N, C-alpha and C positions, 0 to 999 in steps of 0.2 A: 389637183396638181396636173399640169400638162407636161408631158415628156416629148420633146420635139427634136428633129434632126436639123442642124444648122451648118451650112457649108462655109460660112464666113468665120475664120479663126479670130478675127478682130471684132467680134460681136460685143456690144456693150452689155455688161451684166455685173452683178455684185461680186461674184467669186469665180475664179477659174480653178478647177480641180485637176491636179496633175499627179499621176502615179509615178513613184520612184522605187527602183529596185535596189537591194543591198547586195554586195557592199558598194558604196559610192566611191567612184574613182573620177573625181572631177565633176563638172557640171553636165547633167544629162543633155543630150542634143536638143530635146524639145524645150529646154529651158534656157538655152544659150542666148537667144535673141532677147528674151525677157530680162535675163541677167545683165546684158549689156545696157538695155534701156534703163534698168534700175541702178546702174552704176556699180555693178558687182555685188549687190546685196545678197543674192542667192549663193554666189560663190563663197561669200564670207560665212554664211550659215553652215555650209558644208565644211569649210576650213575649220570652223570652231567645233565641229563634230556635235552640234546641237541637234542635228537631224542626220540620221544614218540610213534611213530607208527600211528599218526593221518593220515587220508586218504590224499594221495598226497604228504606227507612229504618225502623229500629225504635227504640222508646223504651218502656221499662217502668217502672212505679213501684208501690210498695206502697199498698194502700188503707187500711192501718192500722186495720182493723176497722170502717171506716165504711161499707163496701159489702158486699153479699153475696159478692162475689168478692174474693179475697185480693190480687190484683194486676190491673192494667190494662196491656195491651200495645197500643201504637199502631203501626199498620203503614202506611207510606206507599204510596200507590197512584199517585203521579205526577199529572199534570194531569187534572183531572176530565173534560175534553173528550176525553181519550185513553183513558179506562178502558173496557176490553172484558171479555167473559167470560173470555178467556184471562188478562188481567191479574188478575182475581179468583182464577183457578186458581193463578197464580203466587204471589200474596199469601198464599193459603191454605197453599201448600206451605212458604213461608218461615216463616209464623207457627207452623205445626205443629212444625217443627224447633226454632224459637226457644223455644217453650213447653217442649218436651221436653229439649233439650240445654242451653240457657242458663239457663232458670228452674227446670229440674229438676222440673217438675210432671207429673202423670199425667193431668190432665183440664183442659179449658177449654171456655168458651162463646164463640161467635163471632157477630158481627153484620156481618161483611164484606159479606154479600149485600144489606144495606140500602142500599149505595151505588148510585146511579142509573147504569145502563148503557143507552145509547140502543138502542131496538128490542129490548128484552129484557123478560122477565117476572120476577117475584119467584121463581118456581119454577126458571127457567133459571139465575138467579144463585145460588140456594141449591144447585142441582146442581153448578155450577162450583166452588163453595166445597167441597162434599163431595168431589168428585173430586180437587181439588188437595190437600186435607188427607190423604186416603188415600195418594195417590201421593207426596206430599212427605215423608210419614213413613215410607215404605218403607225397610226394612233387610234385607240378606241376611246373616244371622248364623249360618247352619246349621253352619258349620265352626269357629266360635269356641269355644275351650276354656278360655282364660285369662280370669279375672275376668268370667265370664258373668253372674254375679249383679249386676255393676255396670252392665250394659247398660241404658240408659234406655228405657222404653216408655210410649207413651200408652195409656191404658185407656178413656177416655171423652171424646167430643167432642159438644158440644151446639150445634145450630144453632137460634138463637132465632127463633121465628116460629110462624105457624099455617097449616095447609093445605099444608104443604110435604112431608109424609111420603112420598107416592108418588114425587115427583121426587128426593128425597134417597135413598130406597131404591134406585131405579133407578141413580143415579149411583154409589152405593157398590158395588153389584153389578158394574157395568162396571169400576170402578177396581180392585176385588179380582180380577177376571179378568185385568186388565192386570198386576197384581202377580204373579199365578200364572204368567203368561208370563215375567215378569222372573226368577222363580225358575228356570224351565227354562233360560233363556239364561245365567244365572249359574252353573248347575250344572256342575262340572268334567266334561269330556268322558269322563274315566275312569269316571264314574258314570252317564253318560247316553248309552248306545249306542242304536242303532235299536230294539232290543227294549224298553228302558226307556221311550223316547219313546212307543212304541206303547202301552205299558201305561198311560201317563198319559191317552191317548185312550180306552182301554178303561174307565177309571174313570168316564167320562161315562155309561155304561150305568146307573149309579145315579141319574142325572137324567133317565132316559127316552129317552136317545139310543141308536139302534141303531149298533153298532160292529162292523165286520168287519176283522180283522187277518190279513194274508197273510204267511206266512213264506217262506223262500227257495224251498222246493219248490212252494208255491202260486204264487209269483211266476213261476217257470219255466213253470208250466202256463198262467198268464195271458198269457205271451209278452211280459213287460216286459223286453226284451233290453237296452235302454239302461241301465236301473237296475242290472241284473246286471253289465253291463260296468264301470260305475264301481265297483261293490262288489268287484271281483276283487282289488284290492290290500289289502283289509281282512280280518282274521280274524273280524270280527263280521258276522253275517249281516244282510241288509237286511230291511226291513219295508215293506209297502204297506198303508195304512190308509184305510178308507172309513167316515165317520160320517154318520148321517142323523137329522136332527131334524125331526119332523113337527108343526108348530104351526099349520098352516093355510096358506091361500094357494094359488092355482092354479098359479103359476109356480114352477119349480124354480130355485133359486140354488145354484151350486156355487163353493166357495172351494177353491183348490188351493195347496198350500204346498211349498216346498223344505225338505227335512229332512236336510241334511248335518250330522251330529252332531259331526264334526270334519273340517276341511279342511286337509290338509297341502300340498295342491297336486298330490298324486300324484307321478308320476315327475319332472315338471317342478316340483320342490318349491319352496315359498315360502321367502323369507328368514326367519330365526328371529323377527325382531321383527314380521313380518307374520302370523305364526302364532299369536301370543299370544291374540288375541281370537277365534280360529276355532272355539271351542266354541259361539259364537253363530250359526254358519252354518246352524243349524236354526231360525232365527227365524221364517221363513215358515210352517213347520209348526206351531211353537208358537203363532203368532198365529191360525192356523186352529183349533187346539184351543181356545184361549181364547175365540174368537168363538162357536164352537158352544156352548161351556159357557155363555157369557153369554146367548145366544139361548134356551137351555133354562131357565136360571134366571129370566129375565124373561118367559118364555112368549110370545115374539114370534110373531105370526101369520104365520109364513113356513114354506116347505118348503125346508129348508137341508141341503146336503151339504157335508161337509168332507173333503177328500182330500189325502193327502200321501205322498210317497215318501221313505224314510229310509235312509241309508247313510253310512258314512265314506268319505272319499276319501284313500286311503293308498298309499304306494309299495311295496306288498308284492311278493313274487316273481312273482306272476301279474298284476300291475297292468296296466291297459290303457295303451297306449303312443301317443305322438305318431305320426301317420300311419296308425293303425288305422282300419278302417271298421267301424262299429257298426250292427247292425240295431236297429230300433225296433218298438214295438207297432203303429204306424201302417203299417208296411211300408216306410217311407222309410229310407234309409241316411244315416249321419252320418260325415263324415271328421273324425277327431280332430286338429285343428290344435294344440290345447293341452290337456293333462290338467287344468289348473287352471280350465278353463271347464266344470266338471262339473255345476254346478247346472242349467244349461239342458238338459244331456243327460238327467238324470233327470226333469226337468219335461216333456220331450218325450213320455215315456211316460205320465206322470200326466195331462197335458192330453188327449192322444189317447184314453186309456182313459176318462176322465171324459166326454168328448163322446160317444163311441160308446155307452157303457153306461148312463150316467145321463140323457143327452139333456137337459141343462139349458137353460133359457130364457136364462140369462146365466151367464157364468163369469168369475171374477176370480182371478188368481194373485198370490201374494206371495212374494218371494224376496230374500235378501241376495245379489243376483246379480252386481253389477259394481263394482269400484273406480272405474270410469269415471263412474258415477253420483255417487259421493262427490266426485270431482274437479269435476264439473259443478255439483252442487247443495249440496255440503257435508252437514252433519248436520242442517240446519234443516228439510228437507222431503224427501219421497220423489219419485221420478220415476214418471209414469204414461204409458202409451201403449197403443195397441190398435186394434181394428177397429170400435169402436162409440162414436161421439161422445156419444150420450145417456148411456151407462154412465159414460164418463170424466167427463162434466159432473156427474153425480150424485156421483161420488167426490170431485171437486174441491170441490163444495158442502159435502159432509159434512166434508171436511178443514177448511174455513173455520170451521164451527160448533164443531168439537171441538178445534181447535188442532193436530191431526195433519195437517199440510198436505201436499198432493201437487201437483206441477207437471207439466203436460202437456208432453211432449217430442215433437218432430216425428217423423213416421213415413213419410217420403218413399220413393218407389220406389228411389232411388239407394242408400239404406241396405240395402234388401233385396238389391240386386244384389251387395253386398259379401260375402254369405255363400254365394255360389254355389261349388260344388266342381267340380273337373275330374275327380274319380274317384268321387264319390258324389253323392247328391241334394242335400246341404247340408253345409257345414262349420261347426264349432262356434265359429269365431272370424272376425271380419271380416278381409278380405284387405288392408286398408290399416291399417298399424299406427298406434296412438294416435289413431284417428279415430272418434268417435261410438260408443265401445264399449258404452255402455248401450243405445243405440238398435239397434245391430246384434244385440245379445243378444235384445232384444225382437222384432226381425225374425226371428231364428232360431225363437223360440217360436211365432210366427205361422204357421210352416210346419206346425205340428201342431194347428192349430185351423182347421177347414174352414168351418163356417157359423155357429157359435154367436157371438152378441154377446159380446165378450171384452175384458178390460182386464188389462194386466200392470203391477204395482206393484213397482218396485225399491226396497227398503227398506234397502239396504246402508248408507246414511248414517245415518238416524235410529234404526236398530235398536240401536245401541250408542253410549253416551256416554263420552267420556274425562274428563268432569268432572261434579261435582254442580251442577245447575242448580236452578231454583225448585221444580219438581215432577218433574223428571227427575233420577234419581240416577245416579252413575257406574256403568257396567256396562250390563247389558241394560235396555232401556227399555220393552219391551212395545208399542212403536209399532205401530199398526194395529188393535188391538182396538176402541178407542173410535171410530176412523174407520169400521170395518166395521159396528159395531152401529148407528151413525147411518145408514149407507147402507142397512142392512136395514130399519130403521124407516121410512125414507122411500121405499123402492123400490116402484115401481108397474109 
């Protein structure tokens, strides 16, 4: 699908998408000319109250050859005073699917971005519409074999206006990188082992990114003992991947991701229904790959590293066991209180290695780390915590702008006390059951970051959606790419 900027308002296409705010008081100015051409048809719809501009409300009608566009689609935006950039993203996602699935069209033009949004520019509004369109139209159809020719696809989207090209191009690139991550998340675990995940990272060499992939023997030489411990139950060897994009900037930024390509829970195995979505437990690593890809495509002026550790967590004959003590790259030891708290175990090596060898000026990790974070925050936003309030504040701000929101969780000393072990340096689970699990997981990770300004983002909730929403589709969401690109663009 191509998303282009078109200056000609009278461009020929299948559908013209127009955003309308509530409450309707007569014909909106942008529809006045069209209404006159159509003999008052739009005005009659408004008069009959069959369309009132409520958010998500749709109404389409044929132009009957009287307009350059064959159809007009009205999209309700809700109260004008409550329209935000994210409302435009959502409306764009809704309208893209309506054009494709309900109207059966392959192209459309949109003027959604012409609706006023407080404290926003036309470029920002156009970017939001472009993002919402690409993300809302996303489909994962790789494994469909029946009636494939009947699958409907959008081929061309025109954003009407002038001087919007750069903003739209940037938005489309970021949205496509998000879609790339969704593809990784939706890929069956039988086809995405650590080796394959690492190869997706290696593909970034074509975009000028330096990529180092370490196999099991190399991981042993590096001394990533915690990663190796989790991998013991799987027949598929682990990978450790380091990507470097050099676009400028004096400060080194490191993104670190959890890459569990399938999580059975290990010997303390998960219930069957809790395992169904565990192919997406590599989401942190996927987002890191997607963000590095976006930085390279956009040529962001940053010096960026992307690091992830990848393995399965399986209950094989040699799987690590509850009560084991595991060595780590940092030299600290971990008491394994639960084998299903494996993500933090592999991140302990990834964080410590990154800090020592890359020496970043700031480090952010992402992981589908805890069900406790889902209980606390649901799937609406991610939890963030860490050792640097400035970094956390920048992430929160980036979340507000992108709609990929993060909420800061407390990080009090008492949470850190709960991960003390009687037989090792630290235990991989808080010692008070069902209390602050997302925070004690973050406290555990903090044991492996010494001095670097660092933030941890638990994306367990928003990484996966159980339903189709406006521009978030059921399945992997790619949450984090847009957030981190915004963070990188604003980082100082």
